[in-house]
C-alpha positions as CSV (number, residue, x, y, z in Angstrom):
1,M,16.0,9.7,25.6
2,D,14.6,6.5,27.8
3,I,12.9,3.9,25.3
4,G,9.7,4.8,26.1
5,E,10.0,8.5,25.5
6,R,11.5,7.6,22.0
7,L,9.0,5.0,21.4
8,V,6.2,7.8,21.8
9,K,7.9,10.3,19.8
10,A,8.4,7.6,17.3
11,L,4.6,7.0,17.6
12,E,3.8,10.7,16.6
13,F,3.0,12.5,13.4
14,E,4.0,15.5,13.3
15,T,2.7,18.3,10.9
16,I,5.5,19.4,8.6
17,F,3.3,22.6,7.3
18,T,0.4,24.2,7.5
19,I,-1.6,25.3,4.0
20,R,-3.9,28.2,4.1
21,L,-6.8,29.1,2.0
22,G,-8.7,32.0,2.9
23,G,-9.5,30.9,6.9
24,L,-9.4,27.2,6.3
25,E,-6.1,25.4,7.5
26,I,-4.4,22.5,6.0
27,P,-2.1,20.8,8.2
28,I,0.2,18.7,6.2
29,T,1.4,16.1,8.1
30,E,4.6,13.6,7.5
31,T,2.0,11.0,6.5
32,V,0.8,12.8,3.4
33,L,4.2,14.4,2.7
34,I,6.1,11.2,2.4
35,S,3.3,10.1,0.3
36,W,3.4,13.0,-1.6
37,I,7.3,11.4,-2.2
38,V,6.1,8.1,-3.0
39,M,4.0,9.4,-5.8
40,A,6.4,11.4,-7.1
41,V,8.9,8.9,-7.1
42,L,6.2,6.6,-9.4
43,V,5.6,9.3,-11.4
44,A,9.2,10.1,-12.0
45,A,10.2,6.4,-12.3
46,S,7.2,5.6,-14.9
47,L,8.7,8.7,-17.2
48,L,12.2,7.7,-17.0
49,V,12.0,4.0,-17.5
50,T,9.6,4.6,-20.3
51,R,11.0,7.2,-22.7
52,S,13.5,5.5,-24.7
53,L,12.3,2.4,-24.8
54,K,13.0,0.0,-28.4
55,R,11.1,-2.5,-31.0
56,I,13.7,-4.8,-29.1
57,P,13.4,-5.0,-25.4
58,A,16.6,-5.8,-23.8
59,G,18.6,-4.9,-20.7
60,F,16.1,-3.3,-17.8
61,Q,13.3,-3.1,-20.5
62,S,13.2,-7.0,-20.9
63,L,12.5,-6.9,-17.3
64,L,10.1,-4.3,-17.7
65,E,8.2,-6.1,-20.3
66,A,7.7,-9.4,-18.3
67,G,6.5,-7.5,-15.3
68,I,3.7,-6.2,-17.3
69,E,3.4,-9.3,-19.1
70,F,2.6,-11.2,-15.7
71,L,0.1,-8.4,-14.8
72,E,-1.8,-8.8,-17.5
73,S,-1.8,-12.4,-17.4
74,F,-2.5,-12.1,-13.8
75,S,-5.3,-9.6,-14.8
76,K,-6.8,-11.8,-17.2
77,R,-7.5,-14.6,-15.1
78,Y,-9.2,-12.4,-12.5
79,F,-11.1,-10.3,-14.5
80,G,-11.5,-11.3,-17.7
81,R,-12.4,-9.1,-20.3
82,R,-12.4,-6.3,-18.0
83,S,-8.7,-7.0,-17.1
84,G,-7.6,-3.8,-18.8
85,L,-9.8,-2.0,-16.5
86,Y,-8.9,-3.4,-13.2
87,G,-5.4,-4.3,-14.2
88,P,-3.2,-1.2,-13.8
89,Y,-5.6,-0.4,-10.2
90,I,-3.9,-3.4,-8.9
91,G,0.1,-2.7,-10.1
92,T,-0.8,0.6,-8.9
93,I,-1.6,-0.1,-5.4
94,F,0.8,-2.8,-5.2
95,L,3.6,-0.3,-6.6
96,F,2.6,2.5,-4.3
97,L,2.3,0.4,-1.1
98,L,5.3,-1.6,-1.9
99,V,7.9,1.8,-2.0
100,A,5.5,3.5,1.1
101,N,6.2,0.3,3.2
102,I,10.0,-0.4,2.3
103,I,10.8,3.6,2.3
104,P,12.4,3.3,6.1
105,V,15.2,1.5,4.4
106,L,16.5,4.8,3.3
107,T,16.6,6.1,7.0
108,P,20.8,6.3,7.2
109,I,22.3,4.3,10.3
110,A,23.7,5.4,13.5
111,F,27.8,4.7,13.7
112,R,30.3,5.5,15.9
113,F,33.4,7.5,15.5
114,G,35.9,8.4,18.0
115,G,34.3,6.5,21.1
116,R,30.7,8.7,20.2
117,T,27.5,7.6,18.7
118,F,26.0,9.5,16.1
119,E,22.9,9.4,15.8
120,P,20.7,9.8,12.4
121,L,20.0,13.2,11.0
122,F,16.7,12.0,9.9
123,E,14.2,9.1,10.0
124,I,11.6,8.2,7.5
125,K,8.8,6.1,9.0
126,P,6.4,4.5,6.8
127,P,2.9,6.5,6.2
128,T,1.5,3.3,6.2
129,R,1.9,3.0,9.9
130,D,-0.8,5.8,9.6
131,I,-4.4,4.6,9.9
132,N,-5.8,7.6,8.3
133,L,-3.5,6.1,5.1
134,T,-4.8,2.7,5.3
135,A,-7.9,3.1,5.7
136,A,-8.5,5.5,2.8
137,M,-6.4,2.6,1.0
138,A,-9.1,0.3,2.0
139,V,-12.4,2.4,1.3
140,M,-10.9,3.2,-2.2
141,S,-10.5,-0.4,-3.0
142,I,-14.0,-1.5,-1.4
143,L,-15.6,1.5,-4.0
144,V,-14.3,0.0,-6.8
145,V,-15.2,-3.4,-5.6
146,F,-18.4,-1.6,-5.5
147,F,-19.1,-0.3,-8.6
148,G,-17.2,-2.4,-10.1
149,G,-19.5,-4.9,-9.5
150,L,-22.4,-2.8,-10.4
151,G,-21.0,-2.1,-14.0
152,A,-20.6,-5.7,-14.5
153,R,-24.0,-7.0,-13.2
154,G,-26.4,-4.2,-13.1
155,I,-28.4,-2.7,-10.8
156,K,-31.2,-5.8,-10.9
157,G,-28.2,-8.0,-10.8
158,W,-26.0,-6.6,-8.1
159,L,-29.0,-6.8,-5.7
160,K,-29.8,-10.3,-6.5
161,N,-26.5,-10.9,-5.5
162,L,-27.2,-9.3,-2.3
163,L,-29.2,-12.4,-1.8
164,H,-27.2,-15.3,-3.0
165,P,-26.6,-18.3,-1.7
166,V,-30.1,-17.5,0.0
167,P,-32.0,-14.6,0.6
168,I,-31.3,-14.4,4.4
169,M,-27.9,-13.8,3.7
170,L,-29.0,-10.4,2.7
171,P,-27.8,-8.2,6.0
172,F,-24.6,-10.7,5.5
173,N,-24.2,-9.3,2.7
174,I,-24.4,-5.9,3.3
175,L,-22.5,-6.1,6.6
176,D,-19.7,-7.5,4.0
177,Y,-19.1,-4.2,2.4
178,A,-18.2,-3.0,6.1
179,I,-16.0,-5.5,7.0
180,R,-14.0,-6.2,4.1
181,P,-12.3,-2.5,4.2
182,A,-11.8,-2.5,7.8
183,S,-10.3,-5.8,7.3
184,L,-8.1,-4.4,4.8
185,C,-7.5,-1.6,6.8
186,L,-6.7,-2.9,10.1
187,R,-4.2,-5.7,8.5
188,L,-2.1,-3.7,6.6
189,F,-2.0,-1.1,9.6
190,G,-1.2,-3.4,12.0
191,N,1.7,-5.4,10.3
192,I,3.5,-2.0,9.3
193,L,2.9,-0.7,12.7
194,G,4.2,-3.6,14.6
195,G,7.3,-4.1,12.6
196,F,8.2,-0.1,12.7
197,I,7.7,-0.5,16.5
198,I,9.8,-3.7,16.9
199,M,12.3,-2.1,14.8
200,Q,12.2,1.2,16.8
201,L,12.7,-1.0,20.2
202,I,15.7,-2.5,18.4
203,T,17.3,0.7,17.5
204,A,16.7,2.1,21.0
205,V,18.6,-1.0,22.3
206,V,21.5,-1.6,20.2
207,P,21.2,1.6,18.1
208,V,24.8,0.6,15.8
209,F,25.4,-2.3,13.4
210,I,22.2,-4.4,14.2
211,P,19.2,-2.2,13.4
212,P,20.1,-2.7,9.3
213,F,20.1,-6.1,9.4
214,F,17.0,-6.4,11.0
215,S,15.4,-3.8,8.6
216,L,15.8,-5.7,5.8
217,Y,13.6,-8.1,7.4
218,F,10.6,-5.6,9.0
219,D,10.9,-3.0,6.4
220,F,12.1,-4.8,3.1
221,F,10.7,-8.5,3.2
222,D,7.6,-7.5,5.5
223,G,6.8,-4.4,3.4
224,L,6.6,-6.6,0.8
225,I,4.7,-9.3,2.2
226,Q,1.8,-6.7,3.1
227,A,1.8,-4.6,0.0
228,L,1.3,-8.2,-2.0
229,V,-1.6,-9.3,0.6
230,F,-3.7,-6.0,0.2
231,S,-3.6,-6.0,-4.1
232,F,-4.3,-9.9,-3.7
233,L,-6.8,-9.3,-1.4
234,T,-8.6,-6.8,-3.7
235,T,-7.9,-8.5,-6.2
236,L,-10.3,-11.7,-4.7
237,F,-12.7,-8.9,-3.6
238,L,-13.0,-7.9,-6.9
239,S,-13.0,-10.7,-9.1
240,E,-16.4,-12.1,-7.2
241,A,-17.8,-8.8,-7.8
242,V,-17.0,-9.1,-11.8
243,E,-17.1,-12.8,-11.9
244,T,-20.0,-12.7,-14.6
245,D,-17.9,-11.6,-16.8
246,H,-15.3,-14.3,-16.9
247,A,-16.8,-16.4,-19.4
248,D,-16.5,-13.4,-22.1
249,A,-12.4,-13.8,-21.6
């Protein structure tokens, strides 16, 4: 298989199985399946790390509580008294995107033995390379921003905010609700897809030894950065929407 064929195959979204409900067929692609696996991992990890908590934290529990305290402090800074409502959402999307972005590092590596190169038995592809997933995440976040602003300001205050800072800004403020999710979606999709394509090219040219080192950046580090960027931008948008509550913190 040449580089072009390998790249085309890597960019395909295979249907793993189909769920049939009466006359309706629901294809379950690898994007959906891996997303389910990521969610299952997060739920299982949550149950595992919280099943034997102690009053006096030690070891991993100390690290876990430090992370929770950071999230609470971060949320309090941006969301005021509504931090308990929006902080968990920001933490959840960050963890989901982090695991979804870095999960390709679990793909087995190719190796040489007896003069032959053995390809990995399977390849785990990041679900965030699918624009359908990044679009869903962006729309979900902008809906939280929309209803968060509506709840914080009330209908009258929200409508008045559309005229800020001057009434002529009304169409631009309305358009902002379309631009922001597009920005969130395309930034995450483009960066993850770009890193995935580069890793595919590196693997096609030098399949042994080299790919794991580049994977540390394109899969792990870049995946971490993109999860942080998406979560932080969502935080800024949401903070702007509920900023009237900060005085109540």
